[in-house]
DRENDO-1510 file (C-alpha; in Angstrom, 1 decimal, always signed):
<recs>
REC; n; res; u; v; w
REC; 1; MET; +116.6; +29.3; -105.5 .
REC; 2; ASN; +116.3; +28.3; -101.9 .
REC; 3; MET; +115.7; +30.7; -99.0 .
REC; 4; LYS; +119.3; +30.8; -98.0 .
REC; 5; SER; +120.4; +31.7; -101.6 .
REC; 6; GLN; +117.6; +34.3; -101.8 .
REC; 7; LEU; +118.8; +36.0; -98.6 .
REC; 8; LEU; +122.4; +36.1; -99.7 .
REC; 9; ALA; +121.5; +37.5; -103.1 .
REC; 10; ALA; +119.1; +40.1; -101.6 .
REC; 11; LEU; +121.7; +41.4; -99.1 .
REC; 12; SER; +124.7; +41.3; -101.5 .
REC; 13; CYS; +124.4; +45.0; -102.1 .
REC; 14; SER; +125.1; +45.6; -98.4 .
REC; 15; THR; +128.6; +44.3; -98.9 .
REC; 16; LEU; +129.3; +46.8; -101.8 .
REC; 17; ALA; +128.9; +50.2; -100.3 .
REC; 18; LEU; +128.0; +50.8; -96.7 .
REC; 19; ALA; +126.6; +54.2; -95.8 .
REC; 20; ALA; +127.9; +56.2; -92.8 .
REC; 21; GLY; +124.4; +55.9; -91.1 .
REC; 22; ASN; +121.9; +58.6; -90.3 .
REC; 23; GLY; +122.7; +58.9; -86.6 .
REC; 24; PRO; +124.7; +61.6; -85.0 .
REC; 25; TYR; +128.1; +59.8; -85.6 .
REC; 26; ASP; +129.5; +58.8; -88.9 .
REC; 27; ALA; +130.2; +55.1; -88.6 .
REC; 28; SER; +131.9; +52.3; -90.6 .
REC; 29; HIS; +133.1; +48.7; -90.2 .
REC; 30; SER; +136.6; +47.4; -89.6 .
REC; 31; ALA; +138.5; +44.3; -88.8 .
REC; 32; ASP; +140.8; +43.9; -85.8 .
REC; 33; ILE; +143.8; +41.6; -85.8 .
REC; 34; THR; +142.8; +40.4; -82.3 .
REC; 35; LEU; +139.3; +39.4; -83.5 .
REC; 36; PRO; +140.0; +38.0; -87.0 .
REC; 37; LYS; +136.7; +36.1; -87.5 .
REC; 38; HIS; +134.4; +39.1; -86.9 .
REC; 39; THR; +133.4; +42.5; -88.3 .
REC; 40; ILE; +133.3; +45.5; -85.9 .
REC; 41; TYR; +130.9; +48.5; -86.5 .
REC; 42; MET; +131.4; +51.7; -84.5 .
REC; 43; PRO; +131.5; +55.4; -84.9 .
REC; 44; ASN; +134.6; +56.6; -86.9 .
REC; 45; THR; +135.4; +59.0; -84.0 .
REC; 46; PRO; +134.2; +57.4; -80.8 .
REC; 47; PRO; +132.4; +60.2; -78.8 .
REC; 48; GLU; +134.1; +61.4; -75.7 .
REC; 49; ASN; +130.8; +62.4; -73.9 .
REC; 50; THR; +129.1; +59.0; -74.1 .
REC; 51; THR; +129.8; +55.3; -73.9 .
REC; 52; LEU; +129.0; +52.7; -76.5 .
REC; 53; PRO; +126.7; +49.9; -75.5 .
REC; 54; VAL; +127.2; +46.5; -77.3 .
REC; 55; LEU; +125.3; +44.6; -79.9 .
REC; 56; ILE; +126.5; +41.1; -80.8 .
REC; 57; TRP; +124.9; +40.1; -84.1 .
REC; 58; GLY; +124.4; +36.8; -85.9 .
REC; 59; ASN; +123.8; +36.8; -89.7 .
REC; 60; GLY; +121.0; +35.1; -91.5 .
REC; 61; ALA; +121.8; +31.9; -93.5 .
REC; 62; CYS; +124.4; +31.1; -90.9 .
REC; 63; SER; +126.7; +33.3; -93.1 .
REC; 64; ALA; +130.2; +34.1; -92.0 .
REC; 65; ASN; +130.2; +37.3; -94.1 .
REC; 66; GLY; +130.3; +40.0; -91.4 .
REC; 67; THR; +129.3; +42.7; -93.9 .
REC; 68; LEU; +126.2; +40.9; -95.1 .
REC; 69; PHE; +124.0; +43.1; -92.8 .
REC; 70; GLY; +126.2; +46.1; -93.2 .
REC; 71; ASN; +123.5; +48.7; -93.9 .
REC; 72; LEU; +121.7; +47.8; -90.7 .
REC; 73; LEU; +124.7; +47.5; -88.5 .
REC; 74; THR; +126.5; +50.6; -89.8 .
REC; 75; ASN; +123.3; +52.6; -89.0 .
REC; 76; ILE; +123.1; +51.2; -85.5 .
REC; 77; ALA; +126.7; +52.1; -84.9 .
REC; 78; SER; +126.0; +55.7; -86.1 .
REC; 79; TYR; +123.7; +56.1; -83.1 .
REC; 80; GLY; +126.5; +55.4; -80.6 .
REC; 81; PHE; +126.8; +51.7; -80.4 .
REC; 82; ILE; +129.5; +49.1; -81.1 .
REC; 83; ALA; +128.1; +46.2; -83.1 .
REC; 84; ILE; +130.1; +43.0; -83.7 .
REC; 85; ALA; +128.9; +40.6; -86.4 .
REC; 86; SER; +130.0; +37.1; -86.7 .
REC; 87; GLY; +132.3; +36.6; -89.7 .
REC; 88; ALA; +135.1; +38.6; -91.2 .
REC; 89; PRO; +134.3; +41.4; -93.7 .
REC; 90; ASP; +133.2; +39.8; -97.0 .
REC; 91; GLY; +134.0; +36.5; -95.3 .
REC; 92; ASN; +132.7; +33.1; -96.3 .
REC; 93; GLY; +131.7; +29.8; -94.6 .
REC; 94; GLN; +129.2; +29.3; -91.8 .
REC; 95; THR; +128.9; +30.6; -88.3 .
REC; 96; ASP; +128.0; +29.0; -84.9 .
REC; 97; VAL; +127.2; +30.4; -81.5 .
REC; 98; GLN; +130.9; +30.2; -80.5 .
REC; 99; LEU; +131.6; +33.2; -82.6 .
REC; 100; MET; +129.1; +35.2; -80.5 .
REC; 101; LYS; +130.8; +34.0; -77.3 .
REC; 102; ASP; +134.2; +34.9; -78.7 .
REC; 103; ALA; +133.0; +38.4; -79.5 .
REC; 104; LEU; +131.7; +38.9; -76.0 .
REC; 105; ASP; +134.9; +37.6; -74.5 .
REC; 106; TRP; +136.8; +40.1; -76.7 .
REC; 107; ILE; +134.6; +43.0; -75.6 .
REC; 108; GLU; +135.3; +42.2; -71.9 .
REC; 109; GLU; +139.0; +42.2; -72.6 .
REC; 110; ASN; +139.1; +45.4; -74.6 .
REC; 111; ALA; +136.4; +47.7; -73.4 .
REC; 112; GLY; +137.6; +50.8; -71.6 .
REC; 113; GLY; +141.2; +49.7; -72.0 .
REC; 114; GLY; +143.9; +52.4; -71.7 .
REC; 115; GLY; +142.2; +55.2; -73.5 .
REC; 116; GLY; +142.5; +53.5; -76.9 .
REC; 117; LYS; +140.0; +53.0; -79.7 .
REC; 118; TYR; +137.6; +51.0; -77.5 .
REC; 119; ALA; +137.9; +53.1; -74.3 .
REC; 120; THR; +134.3; +54.2; -74.5 .
REC; 121; VAL; +132.8; +50.7; -75.0 .
REC; 122; ASP; +130.5; +49.7; -72.1 .
REC; 123; ALA; +130.7; +46.0; -71.6 .
REC; 124; THR; +128.0; +46.1; -68.9 .
REC; 125; ARG; +125.3; +46.9; -71.5 .
REC; 126; VAL; +124.9; +44.1; -74.0 .
REC; 127; ALA; +122.2; +42.8; -76.3 .
REC; 128; VAL; +122.5; +39.8; -78.6 .
REC; 129; ALA; +120.5; +39.5; -81.8 .
REC; 130; GLY; +120.4; +37.9; -85.2 .
REC; 131; GLN; +118.3; +37.3; -88.3 .
REC; 132; SER; +117.0; +33.8; -89.2 .
REC; 133; CYS; +119.8; +31.4; -88.3 .
REC; 134; GLY; +121.5; +34.3; -86.4 .
REC; 135; GLY; +118.4; +34.5; -84.3 .
REC; 136; LEU; +118.7; +30.9; -83.4 .
REC; 137; GLU; +122.3; +31.5; -82.4 .
REC; 138; ALA; +121.2; +34.5; -80.3 .
REC; 139; TYR; +118.8; +32.3; -78.4 .
REC; 140; GLN; +121.8; +30.1; -77.5 .
REC; 141; MET; +123.3; +33.0; -75.6 .
REC; 142; ARG; +120.3; +33.0; -73.2 .
REC; 143; ASP; +122.3; +31.7; -70.2 .
REC; 144; ASP; +125.3; +34.0; -70.5 .
REC; 145; PRO; +125.1; +36.3; -67.5 .
REC; 146; ARG; +126.7; +39.2; -69.5 .
REC; 147; VAL; +123.7; +39.3; -71.9 .
REC; 148; GLN; +120.7; +41.5; -70.9 .
REC; 149; TYR; +118.4; +41.4; -73.9 .
REC; 150; LEU; +117.7; +39.2; -76.9 .
REC; 151; GLY; +116.5; +40.4; -80.4 .
REC; 152; ILE; +115.0; +37.8; -82.7 .
REC; 153; PHE; +114.7; +39.0; -86.3 .
REC; 154; ASN; +112.7; +36.8; -88.7 .
REC; 155; SER; +113.4; +33.7; -86.6 .
REC; 156; GLY; +112.0; +31.3; -84.0 .
REC; 157; PHE; +112.8; +27.9; -82.5 .
REC; 158; LEU; +112.0; +25.1; -84.9 .
REC; 159; ASP; +112.3; +21.3; -84.8 .
REC; 160; VAL; +114.5; +20.6; -87.8 .
REC; 161; GLY; +115.5; +17.1; -86.8 .
REC; 162; GLY; +118.5; +15.5; -88.5 .
REC; 163; ILE; +118.4; +18.0; -91.4 .
REC; 164; GLY; +119.4; +20.7; -89.0 .
REC; 165; GLY; +122.9; +19.5; -88.9 .
REC; 166; ILE; +123.1; +19.4; -92.7 .
REC; 167; LEU; +121.8; +22.9; -93.0 .
REC; 168; GLY; +124.0; +24.2; -90.1 .
REC; 169; LEU; +121.1; +25.2; -88.0 .
REC; 170; PRO; +121.1; +25.0; -84.2 .
REC; 171; GLY; +119.1; +22.0; -83.3 .
REC; 172; GLU; +116.8; +23.3; -80.5 .
REC; 173; GLY; +113.1; +22.6; -80.7 .
REC; 174; PRO; +110.1; +24.9; -79.7 .
REC; 175; GLU; +110.1; +23.6; -76.2 .
REC; 176; THR; +113.4; +25.3; -75.6 .
REC; 177; ILE; +111.5; +28.6; -75.2 .
REC; 178; GLU; +110.9; +27.5; -71.6 .
REC; 179; GLU; +114.7; +28.0; -70.9 .
REC; 180; VAL; +114.7; +31.7; -72.0 .
REC; 181; LYS; +114.7; +34.0; -69.0 .
REC; 182; LEU; +115.7; +37.3; -70.7 .
REC; 183; PRO; +113.5; +40.0; -72.2 .
REC; 184; VAL; +113.0; +39.3; -75.9 .
REC; 185; PHE; +111.9; +41.5; -78.8 .
REC; 186; TYR; +110.6; +39.8; -81.9 .
REC; 187; PHE; +110.8; +41.6; -85.3 .
REC; 188; LEU; +109.1; +39.4; -87.9 .
REC; 189; GLY; +108.1; +39.8; -91.5 .
REC; 190; GLY; +104.4; +38.9; -91.4 .
REC; 191; GLU; +102.6; +35.8; -92.6 .
REC; 192; THR; +104.8; +35.4; -95.7 .
REC; 193; ASP; +107.9; +35.2; -93.5 .
REC; 194; ILE; +108.9; +31.5; -93.3 .
REC; 195; ALA; +109.8; +32.2; -89.6 .
REC; 196; TYR; +106.4; +33.8; -88.8 .
REC; 197; PRO; +104.7; +30.8; -87.2 .
REC; 198; ASN; +107.8; +29.9; -85.2 .
REC; 199; GLY; +108.4; +33.5; -84.0 .
REC; 200; MET; +104.8; +34.1; -83.1 .
REC; 201; ALA; +104.6; +30.7; -81.2 .
REC; 202; ASP; +107.8; +31.6; -79.3 .
REC; 203; TYR; +106.3; +35.0; -78.3 .
REC; 204; GLU; +103.1; +33.4; -77.1 .
REC; 205; ALA; +105.0; +30.6; -75.1 .
REC; 206; LEU; +107.6; +32.9; -73.6 .
REC; 207; SER; +106.6; +33.7; -70.0 .
REC; 208; GLY; +107.8; +35.5; -66.9 .
REC; 209; VAL; +109.8; +38.1; -68.8 .
REC; 210; PRO; +109.1; +41.4; -70.6 .
REC; 211; LYS; +108.4; +40.8; -74.3 .
REC; 212; TRP; +107.4; +42.5; -77.5 .
REC; 213; VAL; +106.5; +41.3; -81.0 .
REC; 214; GLY; +105.8; +43.2; -84.3 .
REC; 215; ASN; +105.4; +42.2; -87.9 .
REC; 216; TYR; +106.4; +44.3; -90.8 .
REC; 217; PRO; +104.7; +42.5; -93.7 .
REC; 218; VAL; +107.5; +42.1; -96.2 .
REC; 219; GLY; +108.5; +38.5; -95.7 .
REC; 220; HIS; +111.6; +36.7; -94.5 .
REC; 221; LEU; +114.1; +38.9; -96.2 .
REC; 222; GLY; +113.0; +42.0; -94.3 .
REC; 223; THR; +114.3; +45.4; -95.4 .
REC; 224; TYR; +117.9; +44.9; -94.5 .
REC; 225; ALA; +119.3; +45.6; -98.0 .
REC; 226; GLU; +117.6; +49.0; -98.0 .
REC; 227; PRO; +119.6; +52.1; -96.9 .
REC; 228; GLU; +120.1; +52.0; -93.1 .
REC; 229; GLY; +118.3; +48.7; -93.1 .
REC; 230; GLY; +114.9; +50.2; -93.9 .
REC; 231; ALA; +112.0; +49.7; -91.5 .
REC; 232; PHE; +113.8; +46.9; -89.6 .
REC; 233; GLY; +116.8; +49.3; -89.1 .
REC; 234; VAL; +114.5; +51.9; -87.6 .
REC; 235; ALA; +113.0; +49.4; -85.2 .
REC; 236; ALA; +116.4; +48.0; -84.2 .
REC; 237; VAL; +117.8; +51.5; -83.4 .
REC; 238; ASN; +114.7; +52.3; -81.4 .
REC; 239; TRP; +114.9; +49.0; -79.5 .
REC; 240; LEU; +118.6; +49.4; -78.6 .
REC; 241; SER; +118.3; +53.1; -77.7 .
REC; 242; TRP; +115.6; +52.2; -75.2 .
REC; 243; VAL; +117.0; +49.1; -73.6 .
REC; 244; LEU; +120.7; +49.9; -73.7 .
REC; 245; LYS; +120.8; +53.7; -73.5 .
REC; 246; GLU; +117.6; +53.9; -71.4 .
REC; 247; ASP; +116.2; +56.5; -73.8 .
REC; 248; ALA; +112.7; +56.7; -72.5 .
REC; 249; SER; +111.5; +58.7; -75.6 .
REC; 250; GLN; +111.8; +55.4; -77.6 .
REC; 251; ALA; +109.4; +53.5; -75.3 .
REC; 252; ALA; +106.3; +55.0; -77.0 .
REC; 253; TRP; +107.4; +53.5; -80.3 .
REC; 254; PHE; +106.8; +50.1; -78.7 .
REC; 255; THR; +104.0; +50.8; -76.3 .
REC; 256; GLY; +102.2; +53.9; -77.6 .
REC; 257; GLY; +101.4; +53.1; -81.2 .
REC; 258; GLY; +104.6; +54.3; -82.8 .
REC; 259; ALA; +105.3; +50.9; -84.4 .
REC; 260; GLU; +101.7; +50.7; -85.8 .
REC; 261; GLU; +102.0; +54.2; -87.3 .
REC; 262; ALA; +105.2; +53.0; -89.0 .
REC; 263; GLY; +103.4; +50.1; -90.7 .
REC; 264; TRP; +104.1; +47.3; -88.2 .
REC; 265; GLU; +101.2; +44.9; -87.6 .
REC; 266; GLU; +100.2; +42.3; -85.0 .
REC; 267; VAL; +102.0; +44.3; -82.4 .
REC; 268; SER; +101.8; +42.9; -78.9 .
REC; 269; SER; +103.7; +43.3; -75.7 .
REC; 270; GLU; +103.7; +42.2; -72.1 .
REC; 271; GLY; +105.6; +43.4; -69.0 .
REC; 272; LEU; +107.4; +46.3; -70.7 .
REC; 273; GLU; +106.6; +48.6; -67.8 .
REC; 274; ASP; +109.2; +46.5; -65.9 .
REC; 275; LEU; +111.7; +46.3; -68.8 .
REC; 276; LEU; +114.5; +48.4; -67.5 .
REC; 277; THR; +114.4; +47.1; -63.9 .
REC; 278; PHE; +113.9; +43.5; -64.9 .
REC; 279; SER; +116.5; +41.1; -63.5 .
REC; 280; ALA; +116.7; +37.5; -64.7 .
</recs>
């Protein structure tokens, strides 16, 4: 079984029964007729006293199943976010970066509109992230002025040559890191993660922007199939709460030893003191 098949098999439970999340708002996923190739995660009852920052998410294995990472994304939504995954619920086929662009266009058109379901969505606070192939797609959003932060999960630029097209992978080599001018957080799976050398090399080569890297040593498949996305889910919520909600209490997880206490290894960072004021 190849890595793509392993990932799809490991995450299949996420498509069966998605929890409401352990945040303050019960959350779930849905489809919207105006965005048929995506899956939308958000609180079941959007809070009136807070706005919902935006996460655009790309799935591992270039999968167009928008519920593949459902445990992770439902939990993120339960903390007061809207997350849009490439691919319809239980969809099939492959994704590309255009789906991320379409999701962000849709957010701009629908956020705050007329007091409806998406009235509390804040289109000015946006992070783009993804796992494995989805991380490569997230990198491709680096020049979109609407994007403020990138999250790279079990991924990193790699020179795949001609086979990249066959596998459906974005064909950008390691030198492309020089084009990334946004803050990037790397969440990797340790030395047994096939993307470990690529992600670590990207972190080291990335310059001129705030950055963070940590490894939870479970390999490429992470903990996404666990309830709420497991350790990677905790890290993702902490990251988004800090960078998009400006929750200063989450900063210590990244800069004060919180990640290490939670079992993350090879933690390193640079420039995080300027994170919330950084301008590309």
